[in-house]
C-alpha positions in Angstrom: 0.0 0.0 0.0 1.3 3.4 -1.0 1.3 5.9 1.8 1.6 9.7 2.3 2.5 10.7 5.8 5.0 13.3 6.7 6.4 14.4 10.0 9.1 16.9 11.0 11.5 16.9 13.9 14.3 19.1 15.0 17.6 18.5 16.7 20.8 20.3 17.3 24.3 19.0 16.3 26.1 18.4 19.6 29.8 19.0 20.1 30.4 15.2 20.7 28.9 14.5 17.2 31.6 16.5 15.4 35.1 16.0 14.2 38.0 18.4 14.6 36.7 20.5 11.7 33.4 21.0 13.5 31.6 18.9 10.9 29.0 16.3 12.0 30.5 12.9 11.7 28.8 11.0 8.9 28.0 8.0 11.1 25.6 10.1 13.2 23.2 10.6 10.4 21.8 7.1 10.8 20.8 8.1 14.3 19.2 11.3 13.1 17.1 9.3 10.6 16.2 6.9 13.4 14.9 9.9 15.5 12.8 10.9 12.5 11.4 7.4 12.0 10.6 6.7 15.6 8.9 10.1 16.1 7.0 9.8 12.9 5.5 6.5 14.0 4.8 7.9 17.4 2.9 10.8 15.8 0.6 8.2 14.2 0.1 6.4 17.5 2.6 3.6 17.0 5.7 3.1 19.2 8.6 0.7 18.8 8.0 -0.3 22.4 4.4 -1.3 21.7 5.5 -3.3 18.7 8.2 -5.0 20.7 5.7 -5.8 23.4 3.6 -7.5 20.7 6.7 -9.6 19.7 7.5 -7.5 16.6 10.9 -6.1 15.8 11.7 -3.6 13.0 15.3 -3.9 11.9 16.6 -1.8 9.0 17.4 -4.0 6.1 18.2 -1.4 3.5 19.8 2.1 4.0 20.8 4.7 1.4 22.1 8.2 2.1 23.4 11.0 -0.1 25.4 13.7 1.7 24.9 17.1 0.2 26.7 19.5 2.5 28.1 19.0 6.0 26.1 19.8 9.1 28.2 21.6 11.6 28.4 21.9 15.4 25.4 23.7 16.9 23.4 23.6 13.6 19.7 23.3 14.2 18.6 20.5 11.8 15.1 19.6 10.6 14.5 16.0 9.8 11.6 15.6 7.4 10.4 12.0 7.4 7.9 10.4 5.0 6.3 7.0 5.2 6.2 5.9 1.6 4.9 2.3 1.4 4.1 -0.9 3.2 4.6 -4.0 1.0 4.3 -7.4 2.6 6.6 -7.4 5.6 8.4 -4.2 4.6 7.9 -0.5 5.3 9.8 2.2 3.5 10.7 5.7 4.8 12.3 8.7 3.0 14.1 11.5 4.8 15.5 15.0 4.1 17.6 16.8 6.6 17.9 20.6 6.2 19.7 23.3 8.2 18.3 26.6 9.5 19.1 28.2 6.1 16.9 25.5 4.5 19.9 24.0 2.7 19.7 20.3 2.2 22.2 18.5 4.3 21.4 14.9 3.4 18.7 12.8 1.8 18.0 9.1 2.7 15.8 6.1 2.5 15.4 3.1 4.7 13.5 -0.1 4.4 12.6 -2.0 7.6 11.2 -5.5 8.0 8.6 -6.6 10.4 10.2 -9.6 12.2 8.6 -11.9 14.7 10.7 -12.2 17.9 9.5 -15.7 18.3 10.4 -17.1 14.9 13.0 -14.5 13.8 11.3 -14.5 10.4 9.5 -11.8 8.4 5.9 -11.4 9.4 2.9 -9.3 8.4 2.5 -6.0 10.3 0.0 -6.2 13.2 -3.6 -5.6 12.4 -3.8 -2.5 14.6 -0.7 -1.1 13.0 -2.3 -1.4 9.5 -5.5 0.2 10.8 -3.6 3.2 12.1 -1.5 3.7 9.1 -4.2 3.0 6.5 -5.7 6.4 7.1 -2.7 7.8 5.1 -3.2 5.4 2.2 -2.8 7.0 -1.3 -5.6 5.9 -3.6 
């Protein structure tokens, strides 16, 4: 099912996340995208904790990122997160990170799989998850 849901979060680049040049270390971006993803699901009414309590894990199985310009120490970043699609046991997200000047810092996409804790195999998303997210279905 194709989806159209967007959410925006902000965070500031901390000193510990930068290198000697004051640039944000590239490895931190995956954490920024995770913040966007977790908060986007929370906005819909879905939390990772609730999914895990139901025996469902959501590991990232595909991750792509394109770095445009570096984020720097103390930059206030906006993470725009979109839920694009659920297909079988997979859910796809897309992200754009911008700075306060609205310059694009990085663009990314991730695909996560719904995995049963019990079997450690792919599974369909829980019914209540589908019910919540279906309101954003693109016809």
